[in-house]
N, C-alpha and C positions, 0 to 999 in steps of 0.2 A: 795728880788725877783732870784729868784733861774735861774741856767741858765735849757738848755733845759737837760743838763748832770744832773746832778743835786734833776735835777725831774724824770728825769728816775730808780737816782739810790736808789730816799727815796718811788717810786714809785716800786720800784721794792722788798725792805726791804718791804715796807706795807704791802708785796704782802702772802710773805714769811714769815708772824709772823701771819696773819689771818689762813694763815691754819695751822697756828699751827707747824711751821719744827724748831730744831731742830740746833744750831750752825751748827754742822757738815752738815744735808740735806741744811742750805742754803748755805753755801763751795760748799758739792756738784750741786746744784739746778747756782750757778756761774759759778762754769771751766764749766758745757755743753752747760746755754746758750755761756760763750768764742767761746767753740771745735763750735760752731752750728757759730756762728759768724764767724771764724778765714776756717772753711769752704767754705763759705758765701764771704770769702773777695776775698781766692781761685778761686773761678768757675769767680768772678767778676775779679779779675784777671786776666783771659784766656778769661774770657768776653771782656778791653777791651785788651787785645796782638792780635787781631782778625784784627781790618781797621787798627792796623801797621804791620801783617804780610804779609795781602791782597796786600801794597799800596807794598811792599818787592818787592813783584811779580808780580803785575804792570806795577812796573817800569820799564822792558826791552819791554815787552808793550807799554808803554805811549810812549818810545823810541822810538821804531819803525814808534808811530800813529804818533810826528811829523812831520819825515821825508815826511810820505805819508797821513799827513792829513792835513795843509793845504795848495797844491797843489789842492789836493782835495776839501776842502771851500774853495777853492776861485773860483773854477772851477764847485760846487756843482748848486750858484745860476744861474747859465743863462743855462745851461745844467736845471735841470731840472723846470726853467723860461721856454726854451724850449716847453721840452712835453707838460706846462699846454699848453697851446697854443698849441700847435699843436691837440691837443684831443678835445680843445674847439670850435677849427676850425671844427673836425671834427664832433663837434655835434651837431656844430649846421647849417652843409653840409645839403641843399635839394637832391636829389635824379632826376631826371621824374619823375619814379613812384612819389613820393609824390607831386607833380605836377598836376598827373594829380586826381588823388583821388583828391585834393584839389578843384582844376577846380569843377570835378566829384557835389564835394558834398554842394562846394556854391549855382549852377548851379539847383541842388533838391530840396537846401531849398528858392530856391525866387521861382521858380517850387511853392513850398508850397505859400510863401508868396501872391503871383496873387490870387492862386485857393483863400485862404481866403478874401481878397479886395473885389476879384468879386464875393463872399459866397458873405459878407456881403457888396455890394450895391444892389442883388438879393433883403436882405431880404428889401434893405433900401424904395426899387422902389413899392415890393408888399408891403410894411404898407403905402406908399402913393397911393397906386390909390383904396385901401380896405378904406383909411381914403377920398377919394377926395367926393367931395360936385360938386351931377349931376345936383340941381338946382331944384329938382323936387320938389314937397309938400307931404310930405302921412300925409289925414289927418286919 
């Protein structure tokens, strides 16, 4: 069984043989691959060093944040809770104009219900009088 590194070497060399490269051309391709890996490693090292540099820059800010951050973190929940409670209380608050408008709507709906009930009662009375037997015999 080959390790991944050995498998890569065998694959690389077999590809060079398939391409019909001579020994010098194979060495040139290996050198080219090594240069590419070194460039990629340089970029990777630079990218990996960025968080460390950012952390170095952030240390003074974090130190100042600890001086102000802990008191703010302790004071924030009551402040935020108070603001949220006050806002929710104001949202549910109803003024006099809203109450009058609600009363008018409820009165209109009650009148409509009464009118519908009276219309149905009239229809029932009309139907009953039409269907009422008079006692006459029609021949």
